[in-house]
TIVO-2410 file (N, C-alpha, C; in nm, 3 decimals):
# residues 198
REC num residu      c1      c2      c3 atome chaine
REC   1      M   1.987 -11.159  12.273     N      A
REC   1      M   2.035 -11.240  12.161    CA      A
REC   1      M   2.187 -11.230  12.146     C      A
REC   2      F   2.244 -11.112  12.174     N      A
REC   2      F   2.388 -11.093  12.158    CA      A
REC   2      F   2.462 -11.090  12.292     C      A
REC   3      E   2.394 -11.135  12.399     N      A
REC   3      E   2.456 -11.131  12.532    CA      A
REC   3      E   2.464 -11.271  12.592     C      A
REC   4      F   2.559 -11.289  12.682     N      A
REC   4      F   2.568 -11.414  12.757    CA      A
REC   4      F   2.630 -11.384  12.893     C      A
REC   5      Q   2.610 -11.477  12.987     N      A
REC   5      Q   2.670 -11.460  13.120    CA      A
REC   5      Q   2.791 -11.549  13.133     C      A
REC   6      T   2.895 -11.493  13.193     N      A
REC   6      T   3.019 -11.567  13.214    CA      A
REC   6      T   3.082 -11.518  13.344     C      A
REC   7      I   3.203 -11.565  13.374     N      A
REC   7      I   3.271 -11.515  13.494    CA      A
REC   7      I   3.373 -11.409  13.454     C      A
REC   8      E   3.393 -11.315  13.546     N      A
REC   8      E   3.478 -11.200  13.512    CA      A
REC   8      E   3.625 -11.238  13.502     C      A
REC   9      K   3.674 -11.316  13.599     N      A
REC   9      K   3.817 -11.350  13.599    CA      A
REC   9      K   3.839 -11.488  13.659     C      A
REC  10      P   3.959 -11.544  13.639     N      A
REC  10      P   3.986 -11.678  13.692    CA      A
REC  10      P   3.973 -11.687  13.844     C      A
REC  11      I   3.927 -11.801  13.891     N      A
REC  11      I   3.924 -11.836  14.033    CA      A
REC  11      I   4.011 -11.960  14.046     C      A
REC  12      E   4.107 -11.958  14.137     N      A
REC  12      E   4.201 -12.070  14.147    CA      A
REC  12      E   4.219 -12.115  14.291     C      A
REC  13      D   4.247 -12.244  14.305     N      A
REC  13      D   4.290 -12.304  14.432    CA      A
REC  13      D   4.186 -12.299  14.543     C      A
REC  14      T   4.056 -12.316  14.511     N      A
REC  14      T   3.960 -12.335  14.619    CA      A
REC  14      T   3.978 -12.479  14.669     C      A
REC  15      L   3.966 -12.500  14.798     N      A
REC  15      L   4.002 -12.631  14.855    CA      A
REC  15      L   3.889 -12.687  14.940     C      A
REC  16      I   3.856 -12.814  14.913     N      A
REC  16      I   3.766 -12.890  14.999    CA      A
REC  16      I   3.837 -13.022  15.031     C      A
REC  17      K   3.831 -13.063  15.161     N      A
REC  17      K   3.890 -13.192  15.201    CA      A
REC  17      K   3.778 -13.287  15.239     C      A
REC  18      E   3.793 -13.412  15.199     N      A
REC  18      E   3.693 -13.514  15.229    CA      A
REC  18      E   3.762 -13.648  15.251     C      A
REC  19      K   3.758 -13.697  15.374     N      A
REC  19      K   3.817 -13.828  15.410    CA      A
REC  19      K   3.959 -13.842  15.357     C      A
REC  20      G   4.040 -13.741  15.379     N      A
REC  20      G   4.181 -13.747  15.340    CA      A
REC  20      G   4.210 -13.700  15.198     C      A
REC  21      S   4.109 -13.702  15.110     N      A
REC  21      S   4.129 -13.654  14.973    CA      A
REC  21      S   4.117 -13.502  14.970     C      A
REC  22      K   4.198 -13.442  14.883     N      A
REC  22      K   4.189 -13.297  14.862    CA      A
REC  22      K   4.128 -13.272  14.725     C      A
REC  23      F   4.033 -13.180  14.719     N      A
REC  23      F   3.969 -13.140  14.594    CA      A
REC  23      F   3.995 -12.991  14.572     C      A
REC  24      I   4.070 -12.960  14.467     N      A
REC  24      I   4.110 -12.821  14.441    CA      A
REC  24      I   4.036 -12.772  14.317     C      A
REC  25      G   3.962 -12.662  14.331     N      A
REC  25      G   3.878 -12.611  14.223    CA      A
REC  25      G   3.939 -12.493  14.149     C      A
REC  26      F   3.910 -12.489  14.019     N      A
REC  26      F   3.955 -12.380  13.931    CA      A
REC  26      F   3.841 -12.345  13.836     C      A
REC  27      A   3.825 -12.216  13.807     N      A
REC  27      A   3.726 -12.173  13.706    CA      A
REC  27      A   3.790 -12.065  13.620     C      A
REC  28      Y   3.775 -12.078  13.489     N      A
REC  28      Y   3.837 -11.983  13.397    CA      A
REC  28      Y   3.736 -11.933  13.293     C      A
REC  29      P   3.735 -11.802  13.265     N      A
REC  29      P   3.661 -11.756  13.147    CA      A
REC  29      P   3.740 -11.796  13.023     C      A
REC  30      V   3.676 -11.856  12.925     N      A
REC  30      V   3.745 -11.904  12.804    CA      A
REC  30      V   3.663 -11.870  12.679     C      A
REC  31      N   3.731 -11.860  12.565     N      A
REC  31      N   3.662 -11.826  12.441    CA      A
REC  31      N   3.677 -11.929  12.330     C      A
REC  32      S   3.762 -12.032  12.354     N      A
REC  32      S   3.785 -12.131  12.247    CA      A
REC  32      S   3.834 -12.262  12.307     C      A
REC  33      E   3.826 -12.368  12.226     N      A
REC  33      E   3.877 -12.498  12.271    CA      A
REC  33      E   4.029 -12.495  12.286     C      A
REC  34      A   4.096 -12.414  12.203     N      A
REC  34      A   4.242 -12.402  12.214    CA      A
REC  34      A   4.280 -12.343  12.350     C      A
REC  35      E   4.204 -12.244  12.395     N      A
REC  35      E   4.229 -12.182  12.525    CA      A
REC  35      E   4.205 -12.282  12.638     C      A
REC  36      I   4.100 -12.364  12.623     N      A
REC  36      I   4.070 -12.467  12.723    CA      A
REC  36      I   4.186 -12.566  12.732     C      A
REC  37      K   4.237 -12.607  12.617     N      A
REC  37      K   4.350 -12.701  12.614    CA      A
REC  37      K   4.472 -12.643  12.685     C      A
REC  38      D   4.500 -12.515  12.660     N      A
REC  38      D   4.613 -12.448  12.726    CA      A
REC  38      D   4.595 -12.446  12.878     C      A
REC  39      R   4.475 -12.414  12.923     N      A
REC  39      R   4.447 -12.410  13.067    CA      A
REC  39      R   4.466 -12.549  13.129     C      A
REC  40      L   4.413 -12.652  13.063     N      A
REC  40      L   4.426 -12.788  13.116    CA      A
REC  40      L   4.573 -12.832  13.119     C      A
REC  41      N   4.647 -12.803  13.012     N      A
REC  41      N   4.790 -12.839  13.009    CA      A
REC  41      N   4.867 -12.771  13.121     C      A
REC  42      H   4.833 -12.644  13.146     N      A
REC  42      H   4.900 -12.569  13.253    CA      A
REC  42      H   4.873 -12.635  13.390     C      A
REC  43      L   4.748 -12.678  13.411     N      A
REC  43      L   4.714 -12.743  13.539    CA      A
REC  43      L   4.782 -12.879  13.553     C      A
REC  44      Y   4.797 -12.951  13.442     N      A
REC  44      Y   4.872 -13.079  13.447    CA      A
REC  44      Y   5.018 -13.053  13.485     C      A
REC  45      E   5.072 -12.942  13.436     N      A
REC  45      E   5.212 -12.908  13.468    CA      A
REC  45      E   5.231 -12.872  13.615     C      A
REC  46      I   5.135 -12.797  13.672     N      A
REC  46      I   5.155 -12.755  13.812    CA      A
REC  46      I   5.102 -12.857  13.913     C      A
REC  47      H   5.022 -12.953  13.866     N      A
REC  47      H   4.972 -13.061  13.954    CA      A
REC  47      H   4.997 -13.197  13.890     C      A
REC  48      P   5.124 -13.230  13.860     N      A
REC  48      P   5.150 -13.355  13.789    CA      A
REC  48      P   5.121 -13.481  13.871     C      A
REC  49      K   5.120 -13.469  14.005     N      A
REC  49      K   5.101 -13.588  14.090    CA      A
REC  49      K   4.957 -13.605  14.135     C      A
REC  50      A   4.868 -13.518  14.087     N      A
REC  50      A   4.725 -13.532  14.124    CA      A
REC  50      A   4.670 -13.662  14.067     C      A
REC  51      T   4.573 -13.720  14.137     N      A
REC  51      T   4.513 -13.846  14.093    CA      A
REC  51      T   4.419 -13.827  13.975     C      A
REC  52      H   4.341 -13.719  13.979     N      A
REC  52      H   4.243 -13.691  13.873    CA      A
REC  52      H   4.237 -13.542  13.843     C      A
REC  53      H   4.219 -13.510  13.715     N      A
REC  53      H   4.191 -13.373  13.670    CA      A
REC  53      H   4.054 -13.378  13.601     C      A
REC  54      C   3.946 -13.361  13.677     N      A
REC  54      C   3.811 -13.370  13.621    CA      A
REC  54      C   3.764 -13.230  13.582     C      A
REC  55      Y   3.689 -13.221  13.472     N      A
REC  55      Y   3.650 -13.087  13.428    CA      A
REC  55      Y   3.523 -13.090  13.344     C      A
REC  56      A   3.469 -12.971  13.326     N      A
REC  56      A   3.357 -12.950  13.234    CA      A
REC  56      A   3.367 -12.809  13.181     C      A
REC  57      Y   3.318 -12.791  13.058     N      A
REC  57      Y   3.314 -12.655  13.004    CA      A
REC  57      Y   3.189 -12.637  12.919     C      A
REC  58      R   3.154 -12.510  12.900     N      A
REC  58      R   3.050 -12.469  12.806    CA      A
REC  58      R   3.104 -12.356  12.723     C      A
REC  59      L   3.081 -12.362  12.593     N      A
REC  59      L   3.119 -12.255  12.500    CA      A
REC  59      L   3.000 -12.220  12.413     C      A
REC  60      G   2.996 -12.096  12.367     N      A
REC  60      G   2.888 -12.055  12.276    CA      A
REC  60      G   2.780 -11.980  12.351     C      A
REC  61      I   2.710 -11.895  12.279     N      A
REC  61      I   2.613 -11.806  12.343    CA      A
REC  61      I   2.504 -11.883  12.418     C      A
REC  62      N   2.468 -12.003  12.369     N      A
REC  62      N   2.370 -12.087  12.439    CA      A
REC  62      N   2.436 -12.210  12.502     C      A
REC  63      G   2.569 -12.206  12.515     N      A
REC  63      G   2.641 -12.320  12.573    CA      A
REC  63      G   2.631 -12.445  12.489     C      A
REC  64      E   2.616 -12.424  12.355     N      A
REC  64      E   2.592 -12.539  12.266    CA      A
REC  64      E   2.715 -12.629  12.249     C      A
REC  65      N   2.834 -12.578  12.278     N      A
REC  65      N   2.955 -12.659  12.270    CA      A
REC  65      N   2.998 -12.690  12.413     C      A
REC  66      Y   2.991 -12.816  12.453     N      A
REC  66      Y   3.020 -12.848  12.593    CA      A
REC  66      Y   3.085 -12.986  12.605     C      A
REC  67      R   3.147 -13.008  12.719     N      A
REC  67      R   3.208 -13.138  12.745    CA      A
REC  67      R   3.221 -13.159  12.895     C      A
REC  68      A   3.208 -13.283  12.938     N      A
REC  68      A   3.231 -13.320  13.078    CA      A
REC  68      A   3.326 -13.438  13.078     C      A
REC  69      N   3.430 -13.434  13.161     N      A
REC  69      N   3.533 -13.538  13.161    CA      A
REC  69      N   3.558 -13.587  13.304     C      A
REC  70      D   3.545 -13.721  13.323     N      A
REC  70      D   3.564 -13.781  13.456    CA      A
REC  70      D   3.709 -13.814  13.489     C      A
REC  71      D   3.796 -13.813  13.389     N      A
REC  71      D   3.939 -13.841  13.406    CA      A
REC  71      D   3.966 -13.959  13.501     C      A
REC  72      G   3.901 -14.071  13.472     N      A
REC  72      G   3.932 -14.193  13.547    CA      A
REC  72      G   3.843 -14.218  13.668     C      A
REC  73      E   3.766 -14.120  13.711     N      A
REC  73      E   3.668 -14.145  13.817    CA      A
REC  73      E   3.554 -14.226  13.755     C      A
REC  74      P   3.470 -14.294  13.837     N      A
REC  74      P   3.358 -14.370  13.780    CA      A
REC  74      P   3.271 -14.282  13.690     C      A
REC  75      S   3.223 -14.341  13.581     N      A
REC  75      S   3.148 -14.265  13.480    CA      A
REC  75      S   3.033 -14.185  13.541     C      A
REC  76      G   3.032 -14.056  13.508     N      A
REC  76      G   2.924 -13.967  13.553    CA      A
REC  76      G   2.939 -13.914  13.694     C      A
REC  77      S   3.048 -13.951  13.763     N      A
REC  77      S   3.061 -13.912  13.904    CA      A
REC  77      S   3.134 -13.779  13.925     C      A
REC  78      A   3.198 -13.727  13.819     N      A
REC  78      A   3.279 -13.605  13.838    CA      A
REC  78      A   3.247 -13.498  13.735     C      A
REC  79      G   3.268 -13.529  13.607     N      A
REC  79      G   3.248 -13.430  13.501    CA      A
REC  79      G   3.105 -13.378  13.496     C      A
REC  80      L   3.008 -13.468  13.508     N      A
REC  80      L   2.867 -13.428  13.498    CA      A
REC  80      L   2.823 -13.338  13.615     C      A
REC  81      P   2.858 -13.371  13.740     N      A
REC  81      P   2.823 -13.280  13.850    CA      A
REC  81      P   2.887 -13.141  13.832     C      A
REC  82      I   3.007 -13.137  13.776     N      A
REC  82      I   3.073 -13.008  13.750    CA      A
REC  82      I   2.994 -12.934  13.642     C      A
REC  83      Y   2.962 -13.005  13.533     N      A
REC  83      Y   2.886 -12.945  13.422    CA      A
REC  83      Y   2.751 -12.891  13.471     C      A
REC  84      N   2.685 -12.967  13.558     N      A
REC  84      N   2.554 -12.924  13.608    CA      A
REC  84      N   2.562 -12.793  13.686     C      A
REC  85      Q   2.679 -12.765  13.745     N      A
REC  85      Q   2.695 -12.636  13.814    CA      A
REC  85      Q   2.706 -12.521  13.714     C      A
REC  86      L   2.765 -12.547  13.598     N      A
REC  86      L   2.767 -12.444  13.492    CA      A
REC  86      L   2.624 -12.412  13.449     C      A
REC  87      L   2.541 -12.517  13.437     N      A
REC  87      L   2.400 -12.498  13.400    CA      A
REC  87      L   2.325 -12.425  13.512     C      A
REC  88      A   2.349 -12.466  13.636     N      A
REC  88      A   2.279 -12.405  13.751    CA      A
REC  88      A   2.309 -12.256  13.762     C      A
REC  89      H   2.432 -12.218  13.730     N      A
REC  89      H   2.471 -12.076  13.737    CA      A
REC  89      H   2.438 -12.001  13.607     C      A
REC  90      Q   2.388 -12.075  13.507     N      A
REC  90      Q   2.349 -12.017  13.377    CA      A
REC  90      Q   2.463 -11.937  13.313     C      A
REC  91      I   2.581 -11.999  13.310     N      A
REC  91      I   2.698 -11.932  13.252    CA      A
REC  91      I   2.754 -12.015  13.137     C      A
REC  92      T   2.823 -11.947  13.047     N      A
REC  92      T   2.888 -12.013  12.935    CA      A
REC  92      T   3.025 -11.948  12.913     C      A
REC  93      N   3.102 -12.004  12.820     N      A
REC  93      N   3.241 -11.964  12.799    CA      A
REC  93      N   3.321 -11.973  12.929     C      A
REC  94      V   3.299 -12.085  12.998     N      A
REC  94      V   3.364 -12.110  13.128    CA      A
REC  94      V   3.414 -12.255  13.132     C      A
REC  95      L   3.535 -12.270  13.185     N      A
REC  95      L   3.593 -12.402  13.213    CA      A
REC  95      L   3.605 -12.416  13.365     C      A
REC  96      V   3.554 -12.526  13.420     N      A
REC  96      V   3.573 -12.555  13.563    CA      A
REC  96      V   3.649 -12.687  13.574     C      A
REC  97      V   3.756 -12.685  13.652     N      A
REC  97      V   3.839 -12.804  13.674    CA      A
REC  97      V   3.844 -12.832  13.823     C      A
REC  98      V   3.825 -12.959  13.860     N      A
REC  98      V   3.844 -12.999  14.000    CA      A
REC  98      V   3.952 -13.107  14.001     C      A
REC  99      I   4.062 -13.075  14.069     N      A
REC  99      I   4.177 -13.166  14.077    CA      A
REC  99      I   4.169 -13.241  14.209     C      A
REC 100      R   4.184 -13.373  14.202     N      A
REC 100      R   4.177 -13.455  14.324    CA      A
REC 100      R   4.311 -13.519  14.355     C      A
REC 101      Y   4.349 -13.504  14.481     N      A
REC 101      Y   4.461 -13.581  14.537    CA      A
REC 101      Y   4.398 -13.686  14.628     C      A
REC 102      Y   4.412 -13.814  14.588     N      A
REC 102      Y   4.347 -13.924  14.661    CA      A
REC 102      Y   4.409 -13.941  14.800     C      A
REC 103      G   4.320 -13.955  14.899     N      A
REC 103      G   4.368 -13.962  15.037    CA      A
REC 103      G   4.361 -14.099  15.101     C      A
REC 104      G   4.329 -14.203  15.022     N      A
REC 104      G   4.334 -14.339  15.077    CA      A
REC 104      G   4.199 -14.399  15.111     C      A
REC 105      T   4.093 -14.318  15.115     N      A
REC 105      T   3.960 -14.371  15.145    CA      A
REC 105      T   3.868 -14.351  15.026     C      A
REC 106      K   3.807 -14.460  14.979     N      A
REC 106      K   3.714 -14.449  14.866    CA      A
REC 106      K   3.585 -14.382  14.913     C      A
REC 107      L   3.530 -14.300  14.826     N      A
REC 107      L   3.410 -14.223  14.864    CA      A
REC 107      L   3.283 -14.281  14.804     C      A
REC 108      G   3.296 -14.375  14.711     N      A
REC 108      G   3.178 -14.431  14.645    CA      A
REC 108      G   3.123 -14.332  14.543     C      A
REC 109      V   3.043 -14.382  14.448     N      A
REC 109      V   2.992 -14.296  14.341    CA      A
REC 109      V   2.910 -14.181  14.397     C      A
REC 110      G   2.819 -14.212  14.493     N      A
REC 110      G   2.734 -14.108  14.552    CA      A
REC 110      G   2.818 -14.001  14.622     C      A
REC 111      G   2.921 -14.045  14.693     N      A
REC 111      G   3.010 -13.951  14.762    CA      A
REC 111      G   3.087 -13.864  14.665     C      A
REC 112      L   3.130 -13.924  14.555     N      A
REC 112      L   3.205 -13.848  14.453    CA      A
REC 112      L   3.117 -13.743  14.386     C      A
REC 113      V   2.994 -13.784  14.348     N      A
REC 113      V   2.901 -13.690  14.286    CA      A
REC 113      V   2.882 -13.570  14.376     C      A
REC 114      K   2.861 -13.597  14.506     N      A
REC 114      K   2.836 -13.489  14.604    CA      A
REC 114      K   2.957 -13.396  14.616     C      A
REC 115      I   3.076 -13.452  14.628     N      A
REC 115      I   3.194 -13.369  14.652    CA      A
REC 115      I   3.236 -13.291  14.526     C      A
REC 116      Y   3.224 -13.352  14.408     N      A
REC 116      Y   3.258 -13.279  14.285    CA      A
REC 116      Y   3.158 -13.165  14.260     C      A
REC 117      K   3.031 -13.192  14.291     N      A
REC 117      K   2.929 -13.086  14.279    CA      A
REC 117      K   2.963 -12.972  14.376     C      A
REC 118      E   2.992 -13.007  14.502     N      A
REC 118      E   3.021 -12.905  14.605    CA      A
REC 118      E   3.144 -12.824  14.568     C      A
REC 119      S   3.247 -12.892  14.518     N      A
REC 119      S   3.371 -12.824  14.482    CA      A
REC 119      S   3.349 -12.725  14.368     C      A
REC 120      A   3.275 -12.767  14.264     N      A
REC 120      A   3.245 -12.679  14.151    CA      A
REC 120      A   3.158 -12.562  14.197     C      A
REC 121      K   3.059 -12.591  14.281     N      A
REC 121      K   2.969 -12.487  14.331    CA      A
REC 121      K   3.047 -12.385  14.415     C      A
REC 122      F   3.130 -12.434  14.504     N      A
REC 122      F   3.211 -12.348  14.592    CA      A
REC 122      F   3.303 -12.259  14.508     C      A
REC 123      T   3.363 -12.316  14.405     N      A
REC 123      T   3.453 -12.240  14.318    CA      A
REC 123      T   3.376 -12.131  14.244     C      A
REC 124      L   3.261 -12.166  14.186     N      A
REC 124      L   3.184 -12.068  14.109    CA      A
REC 124      L   3.121 -11.960  14.198     C      A
REC 125      E   3.096 -11.994  14.323     N      A
REC 125      E   3.042 -11.893  14.415    CA      A
REC 125      E   3.146 -11.786  14.448     C      A
REC 126      E   3.272 -11.820  14.428     N      A
REC 126      E   3.380 -11.722  14.450    CA      A
REC 126      E   3.391 -11.625  14.331     C      A
REC 127      A   3.334 -11.663  14.218     N      A
REC 127      A   3.347 -11.584  14.095    CA      A
REC 127      A   3.240 -11.477  14.086     C      A
REC 128      E   3.276 -11.368  14.017     N      A
REC 128      E   3.176 -11.266  13.987    CA      A
REC 128      E   3.119 -11.296  13.849     C      A
REC 129      I   2.987 -11.313  13.842     N      A
REC 129      I   2.922 -11.342  13.714    CA      A
REC 129      I   2.885 -11.210  13.646     C      A
REC 130      I   2.927 -11.197  13.522     N      A
REC 130      I   2.904 -11.073  13.446    CA      A
REC 130      I   2.830 -11.104  13.316     C      A
REC 131      T   2.766 -11.004  13.262     N      A
REC 131      T   2.702 -11.016  13.131    CA      A
REC 131      T   2.797 -10.958  13.027     C      A
REC 132      K   2.826 -11.035  12.924     N      A
REC 132      K   2.914 -10.989  12.817    CA      A
REC 132      K   2.837 -10.988  12.686     C      A
REC 133      E   2.877 -10.897  12.601     N      A
REC 133      E   2.817 -10.895  12.467    CA      A
REC 133      E   2.902 -10.979  12.374     C      A
REC 134      L   2.835 -11.052  12.287     N      A
REC 134      L   2.903 -11.136  12.190    CA      A
REC 134      L   2.986 -11.049  12.096     C      A
REC 135      E   3.108 -11.095  12.065     N      A
REC 135      E   3.195 -11.018  11.976    CA      A
REC 135      E   3.227 -11.098  11.851     C      A
REC 136      S   3.254 -11.024  11.743     N      A
REC 136      S   3.295 -11.086  11.616    CA      A
REC 136      S   3.428 -11.023  11.574     C      A
REC 137      E   3.508 -11.103  11.504     N      A
REC 137      E   3.635 -11.050  11.453    CA      A
REC 137      E   3.615 -11.003  11.309     C      A
REC 138      I   3.667 -10.883  11.279     N      A
REC 138      I   3.659 -10.831  11.142    CA      A
REC 138      I   3.801 -10.803  11.092     C      A
REC 139      E   3.816 -10.809  10.961     N      A
REC 139      E   3.945 -10.776  10.899    CA      A
REC 139      E   3.919 -10.673  10.789     C      A
REC 140      I   3.997 -10.566  10.791     N      A
REC 140      I   3.980 -10.458  10.693    CA      A
REC 140      I   4.113 -10.436  10.622     C      A
REC 141      R   4.107 -10.424  10.488     N      A
REC 141      R   4.227 -10.392  10.408    CA      A
REC 141      R   4.204 -10.255  10.345     C      A
REC 142      F   4.305 -10.169  10.354     N      A
REC 142      F   4.289 -10.033  10.302    CA      A
REC 142      F   4.426  -9.971  10.275     C      A
REC 143      K   4.426  -9.864  10.199     N      A
REC 143      K   4.551  -9.793  10.170    CA      A
REC 143      K   4.597  -9.717  10.294     C      A
REC 144      F   4.728  -9.708  10.309     N      A
REC 144      F   4.787  -9.640  10.424    CA      A
REC 144      F   4.732  -9.498  10.440     C      A
REC 145      S   4.709  -9.432  10.329     N      A
REC 145      S   4.662  -9.291  10.332    CA      A
REC 145      S   4.521  -9.276  10.391     C      A
REC 146      H   4.449  -9.389  10.406     N      A
REC 146      H   4.311  -9.383  10.458    CA      A
REC 146      H   4.301  -9.426  10.604     C      A
REC 147      Q   4.416  -9.445  10.670     N      A
REC 147      Q   4.411  -9.502  10.805    CA      A
REC 147      Q   4.336  -9.413  10.905     C      A
REC 148      N   4.346  -9.278  10.891     N      A
REC 148      N   4.276  -9.191  10.988    CA      A
REC 148      N   4.125  -9.214  10.986     C      A
REC 149      Q   4.068  -9.223  10.863     N      A
REC 149      Q   3.924  -9.245  10.852    CA      A
REC 149      Q   3.884  -9.381  10.909     C      A
REC 150      I   3.967  -9.482  10.882     N      A
REC 150      I   3.937  -9.618  10.932    CA      A
REC 150      I   3.941  -9.621  11.085     C      A
REC 151      F   4.046  -9.562  11.143     N      A
REC 151      F   4.057  -9.562  11.290    CA      A
REC 151      F   3.944  -9.482  11.355     C      A
REC 152      T   3.903  -9.373  11.293     N      A
REC 152      T   3.791  -9.294  11.345    CA      A
REC 152      T   3.664  -9.379  11.349     C      A
REC 153      L   3.642  -9.455  11.243     N      A
REC 153      L   3.524  -9.542  11.236    CA      A
REC 153      L   3.531  -9.653  11.342     C      A
REC 154      L   3.648  -9.714  11.357     N      A
REC 154      L   3.665  -9.820  11.457    CA      A
REC 154      L   3.641  -9.767  11.599     C      A
REC 155      N   3.690  -9.646  11.625     N      A
REC 155      N   3.667  -9.584  11.757    CA      A
REC 155      N   3.519  -9.559  11.781     C      A
REC 156      K   3.451  -9.514  11.679     N      A
REC 156      K   3.307  -9.486  11.688    CA      A
REC 156      K   3.230  -9.610  11.734     C      A
REC 157      Y   3.276  -9.728  11.688     N      A
REC 157      Y   3.207  -9.853  11.723    CA      A
REC 157      Y   3.275  -9.930  11.837     C      A
REC 158      D   3.364  -9.862  11.910     N      A
REC 158      D   3.434  -9.925  12.025    CA      A
REC 158      D   3.504 -10.056  11.989     C      A
REC 159      A   3.562 -10.062  11.870     N      A
REC 159      A   3.632 -10.183  11.828    CA      A
REC 159      A   3.763 -10.198  11.905     C      A
REC 160      K   3.801 -10.323  11.932     N      A
REC 160      K   3.929 -10.351  11.998    CA      A
REC 160      K   4.026 -10.400  11.891     C      A
REC 161      I   4.134 -10.326  11.870     N      A
REC 161      I   4.233 -10.364  11.769    CA      A
REC 161      I   4.311 -10.485  11.817     C      A
REC 162      L   4.314 -10.591  11.736     N      A
REC 162      L   4.390 -10.712  11.770    CA      A
REC 162      L   4.526 -10.712  11.702     C      A
REC 163      D   4.529 -10.659  11.578     N      A
REC 163      D   4.652 -10.664  11.500    CA      A
REC 163      D   4.646 -10.556  11.392     C      A
REC 164      F   4.757 -10.487  11.372     N      A
REC 164      F   4.762 -10.382  11.268    CA      A
REC 164      F   4.892 -10.396  11.191     C      A
REC 165      D   4.879 -10.430  11.063     N      A
REC 165      D   4.996 -10.444  10.976    CA      A
REC 165      D   4.999 -10.324  10.882     C      A
REC 166      A   5.087 -10.229  10.911     N      A
REC 166      A   5.091 -10.103  10.836    CA      A
REC 166      A   5.192 -10.112  10.721     C      A
REC 167      Q   5.142 -10.145  10.604     N      A
REC 167      Q   5.222 -10.146  10.481    CA      A
REC 167      Q   5.156 -10.047  10.385     C      A
REC 168      E   5.192 -10.056  10.258     N      A
REC 168      E   5.123  -9.971  10.160    CA      A
REC 168      E   4.973 -10.006  10.160     C      A
REC 169      I   4.945 -10.137  10.161     N      A
REC 169      I   4.807 -10.183  10.186    CA      A
REC 169      I   4.805 -10.233  10.330     C      A
REC 170      C   4.728 -10.167  10.415     N      A
REC 170      C   4.723 -10.202  10.557    CA      A
REC 170      C   4.618 -10.310  10.580     C      A
REC 171      I   4.645 -10.391  10.681     N      A
REC 171      I   4.548 -10.492  10.724    CA      A
REC 171      I   4.527 -10.474  10.873     C      A
REC 172      I   4.402 -10.461  10.910     N      A
REC 172      I   4.368 -10.446  11.051    CA      A
REC 172      I   4.273 -10.558  11.091     C      A
REC 173      R   4.299 -10.619  11.206     N      A
REC 173      R   4.203 -10.715  11.263    CA      A
REC 173      R   4.151 -10.654  11.392     C      A
REC 174      A   4.021 -10.661  11.411     N      A
REC 174      A   3.962 -10.601  11.531    CA      A
REC 174      A   3.842 -10.683  11.577     C      A
REC 175      N   3.814 -10.673  11.707     N      A
REC 175      N   3.694 -10.733  11.763    CA      A
REC 175      N   3.589 -10.625  11.778     C      A
REC 176      I   3.468 -10.657  11.742     N      A
REC 176      I   3.358 -10.562  11.754    CA      A
REC 176      I   3.236 -10.635  11.808     C      A
REC 177      K   3.153 -10.565  11.882     N      A
REC 177      K   3.031 -10.627  11.933    CA      A
REC 177      K   2.946 -10.673  11.815     C      A
REC 178      T   2.903 -10.799  11.819     N      A
REC 178      T   2.829 -10.859  11.708    CA      A
REC 178      T   2.704 -10.777  11.673     C      A
REC 179      A   2.643 -10.719  11.773     N      A
REC 179      A   2.522 -10.639  11.750    CA      A
REC 179      A   2.549 -10.518  11.660     C      A
REC 180      K   2.676 -10.474  11.657     N      A
REC 180      K   2.712 -10.355  11.577    CA      A
REC 180      K   2.777 -10.390  11.443     C      A
REC 181      K   2.796 -10.520  11.419     N      A
REC 181      K   2.873 -10.563  11.303    CA      A
REC 181      K   2.811 -10.519  11.170     C      A
REC 182      E   2.679 -10.532  11.159     N      A
REC 182      E   2.613 -10.496  11.033    CA      A
REC 182      E   2.629 -10.346  11.005     C      A
REC 183      N   2.613 -10.263  11.109     N      A
REC 183      N   2.625 -10.118  11.092    CA      A
REC 183      N   2.766 -10.077  11.047     C      A
REC 184      I   2.867 -10.133  11.112     N      A
REC 184      I   3.004 -10.095  11.074    CA      A
REC 184      I   3.035 -10.146  10.934     C      A
REC 185      S   2.982 -10.264  10.899     N      A
REC 185      S   3.005 -10.319  10.763    CA      A
REC 185      S   2.947 -10.226  10.657     C      A
REC 186      N   2.826 -10.175  10.684     N      A
REC 186      N   2.762 -10.083  10.589    CA      A
REC 186      N   2.844  -9.955  10.574     C      A
REC 187      E   2.889  -9.900  10.688     N      A
REC 187      E   2.967  -9.775  10.682    CA      A
REC 187      E   3.101  -9.797  10.612     C      A
REC 188      L   3.162  -9.912  10.637     N      A
REC 188      L   3.290  -9.945  10.571    CA      A
REC 188      L   3.272  -9.956  10.420     C      A
REC 189      S   3.164 -10.021  10.378     N      A
REC 189      S   3.137 -10.036  10.235    CA      A
REC 189      S   3.125  -9.899  10.168     C      A
REC 190      E   3.049  -9.810  10.232     N      A
REC 190      E   3.033  -9.675  10.178    CA      A
REC 190      E   3.166  -9.601  10.173     C      A
REC 191      M   3.242  -9.615  10.282     N      A
REC 191      M   3.371  -9.547  10.292    CA      A
REC 191      M   3.468  -9.598  10.184     C      A
REC 192      L   3.473  -9.727  10.165     N      A
REC 192      L   3.566  -9.784  10.067    CA      A
REC 192      L   3.525  -9.746   9.925     C      A
REC 193      L   3.396  -9.730   9.902     N      A
REC 193      L   3.350  -9.680   9.772    CA      A
REC 193      L   3.398  -9.537   9.751     C      A
REC 194      E   3.387  -9.456   9.855     N      A
REC 194      E   3.433  -9.316   9.847    CA      A
REC 194      E   3.583  -9.311   9.821     C      A
REC 195      F   3.658  -9.399   9.889     N      A
REC 195      F   3.804  -9.400   9.874    CA      A
REC 195      F   3.842  -9.418   9.727     C      A
REC 196      K   3.766  -9.501   9.657     N      A
REC 196      K   3.800  -9.529   9.517    CA      A
REC 196      K   3.790  -9.403   9.430     C      A
REC 197      F   3.707  -9.309   9.476     N      A
REC 197      F   3.690  -9.186   9.398    CA      A
REC 197      F   3.774  -9.070   9.451     C      A
REC 198      L   3.849  -9.095   9.561     N      A
REC 198      L   3.931  -8.987   9.618    CA      A
REC 198      L   4.065  -8.979   9.544     C      A
***
């Protein structure tokens, strides 16, 4: 329930050639639509003369947030075959992009479906698929004098500190495994009650 499969790290520049056209594949682990946008913008910057930037992504523990984009190729001939490879590999929180440099020979819809599928498959086969636990972000506010107890608790639950603003009233943002969120919340509530009496 709190786990999903994704790729461990980015895979870039896998290459397939077909009748003069070049198809370059990329796969990225992603956690948000903002991150997807950044990745796509970066690829537009480094491949400004490419004919098409076709892509698909899945986000969410069950891949409930998804999109497939043909970027000017015939409808359903590029984005969908890429998306189907995400489904076939049973992965989520992944963006796959296939960039095409047109080589002068049309491939037809059937040919495009085949090559975009192959390119996405080839790219994902280069990736290591890992199981990750779902994480949630928490924010805690506390007095500076209580920071040792708070950090001890965060360490106990393997929290990853994202941001720490140390003022008289401190604010900490951290990522914690969703499966442990209820337990840490209960302990924090008890601790903050104790603090009021210290």
